[in-house]
C-alpha positions in Angstrom: -306.9 -141.5 56.9 -304.0 -140.9 58.9 -301.4 -138.0 58.3 -303.3 -136.5 55.2 -302.2 -139.6 53.2 -304.2 -141.8 51.2 -307.8 -141.3 50.7 -310.5 -139.8 53.3 -312.4 -143.0 52.7 -312.2 -146.0 50.7 -315.9 -146.4 49.9 -316.4 -146.1 46.0 -312.6 -145.9 45.4 -312.3 -150.0 44.5 -309.2 -149.8 47.1 -308.5 -151.3 50.5 -307.7 -147.9 51.5 -304.2 -149.3 52.9 -301.3 -146.7 52.1 -297.6 -148.2 51.3 -294.7 -145.9 51.2 -293.0 -145.8 48.0 -289.6 -147.3 48.2 -288.5 -147.0 44.8 -288.6 -143.1 45.2 -285.5 -141.7 45.3 -285.1 -138.3 46.9 -283.1 -135.7 45.2 -279.8 -134.6 47.3 -280.3 -131.8 49.5 -277.2 -129.8 48.8 -275.4 -131.8 46.0 -273.4 -129.4 44.2 -272.1 -130.5 40.5 -268.5 -131.6 39.8 -267.0 -128.8 38.6 -264.2 -129.8 35.9 -260.6 -129.8 36.5 -259.7 -128.3 33.3 -260.7 -128.0 29.5 -259.5 -131.3 28.9 -262.0 -133.2 31.1 -264.8 -131.4 28.9 -263.7 -132.6 25.3 -265.1 -135.5 23.9 -263.1 -138.8 24.3 -263.6 -141.6 22.1 -264.4 -144.9 23.7 -261.6 -147.4 22.9 -262.6 -151.1 22.6 -261.4 -153.7 24.4 -259.3 -155.5 22.1 -259.4 -158.8 24.5 -263.0 -158.9 24.3 -262.5 -158.2 20.2 -260.3 -161.6 20.3 -262.6 -163.6 22.1 -265.6 -162.7 19.9 -263.3 -163.8 16.7 -262.6 -167.0 18.5 -265.7 -167.5 18.9 -266.7 -167.1 15.8 -264.0 -169.8 14.6 -265.4 -172.4 17.1 -269.0 -171.5 16.2 -267.6 -172.6 12.5 -266.2 -175.7 13.9 -269.1 -177.0 16.0 -271.3 -176.7 12.9 -268.6 -178.8 10.8 -268.9 -181.2 13.6 -272.6 -181.4 13.7 -272.9 -182.0 9.7 -270.3 -185.0 10.0 -271.8 -186.7 12.7 -275.2 -186.5 11.0 -273.4 -188.0 8.2 -272.1 -190.9 10.5 -268.3 -190.4 10.2 -265.9 -191.6 12.6 -265.2 -189.8 16.0 -261.2 -189.8 14.8 -261.7 -188.4 11.4 -264.6 -185.6 12.8 -261.8 -184.6 15.7 -259.0 -184.5 12.5 -261.3 -182.4 10.3 -262.3 -180.2 13.0 -258.5 -179.6 14.5 -257.7 -178.6 10.5 -260.7 -176.3 10.0 -259.7 -174.7 13.3 -256.1 -173.8 12.5 -257.4 -172.8 8.8 -259.6 -170.3 10.3 -257.1 -169.0 12.9 -254.3 -168.6 10.4 -256.9 -166.5 8.1 -258.1 -164.7 11.2 -254.3 -163.7 11.8 -253.4 -162.8 8.2 -256.9 -160.5 8.1 -255.6 -159.1 11.5 -252.3 -158.1 9.9 -253.5 -157.0 6.8 -256.0 -154.4 8.4 -254.2 -153.5 11.4 -256.2 -155.4 14.2 -259.9 -155.6 13.0 -261.6 -157.9 10.5 -262.7 -155.2 7.9 -266.4 -155.4 9.2 -268.1 -152.3 8.4 -270.7 -150.5 11.2 -273.5 -151.3 8.7 -273.8 -155.0 9.6 -273.1 -154.7 13.3 -275.7 -155.3 15.8 -276.1 -152.5 18.9 -275.1 -154.7 21.6 -271.6 -155.3 19.8 -270.2 -152.1 21.5 -266.5 -152.7 21.2 -266.8 -153.8 17.3 -268.6 -150.6 16.8 -266.1 -148.7 18.7 -263.4 -150.4 16.9 -265.1 -149.8 13.2 -265.9 -146.0 14.0 -262.1 -145.5 14.9 -261.3 -147.1 11.7 -263.9 -145.2 9.8 -262.1 -141.9 11.5 -258.4 -142.6 10.7 -259.7 -143.5 7.2 -261.4 -140.0 6.9 -258.4 -138.2 8.8 -256.0 -139.7 6.0 -258.5 -139.0 3.2 -258.5 -135.0 4.5 -254.5 -135.0 4.9 -255.1 -134.0 8.7 -252.2 -134.7 10.8 -252.4 -136.9 14.0 -251.3 -134.3 16.2 -253.8 -131.9 15.0 -255.9 -130.4 18.1 -259.5 -129.3 17.7 -259.9 -125.1 17.4 -256.2 -124.8 16.8 -256.8 -122.4 13.6 -258.7 -120.3 15.5 -255.9 -120.2 18.5 -253.5 -119.2 15.9 -255.6 -116.6 14.4 -256.4 -115.1 17.7 -252.4 -114.8 18.6 -251.8 -113.4 15.2 -254.5 -110.6 16.3 -253.0 -110.3 19.7 -249.3 -109.6 18.0 -250.9 -107.3 15.4 -252.7 -105.2 17.8 -249.6 -105.1 20.0 -247.4 -103.7 17.5 -250.5 -101.1 16.4 -250.4 -100.3 20.3 -246.7 -100.0 20.4 -246.7 -97.9 17.1 -248.8 -95.6 18.8 -247.5 -95.1 21.6 -244.0 -94.5 20.2 -246.1 -91.9 17.9 -247.1 -90.2 20.7 -244.0 -89.6 22.2 -242.5 -88.5 19.0 -245.4 -85.7 19.0 -245.0 -84.6 22.4 -241.0 -84.2 21.7 -242.1 -81.8 18.4 -244.2 -79.5 20.7 
C-alpha cells in the first residue's frame, strides 16, 4: 500500500491490488462564485424559439420521402425511367405547393399538434407550444403587450398613492391643530 491508497494487501480481495487514478472525477471549483443576474429580466422565463430553417428542412425532407416512396413503387411496377422522373417531379411540385398553402393558412406551421410529435423533435415541439400559447392568449383576451405581474404592480402603485394622500392629509391636519392651540 502506498500513500494510504487502496488495500493494505490484495489477498482475498479478488483484485491485483493495482491502484489507478480516477480520471473521470471532476473536482469542484475552489472559489467559483455563482453568476449574479444583471437584472430581473434575466431571471424571467424565455420561451425557446424554434429554428425556422430546421423546420423548413424537415418539411422538405417529408416531401422527398413521399417522392422516394413513389419512385420505389413505380420501379417495382417496371415503369420506364423517364415516366418515373416525370411523375416524381409532378408529385414533388404538388406536395411543395400544398406545403406552401398550408404554411400561408396557418402562419408558418403545418398544424401538427404536440401530441403527435416525438421528444427528439425539439423545434417542432417549440413551434407547437408557441402556437398553443398564442391560441390561449387570444381565447382569454390577453393583450400582446401584457407583462406578468403588472396587475400587482398597479395595485401597489394605487396603495402607495393612497398612503401618500393620507400621509399628506395627516400632516396638514396636524398643522391646523397647531394653529388653533
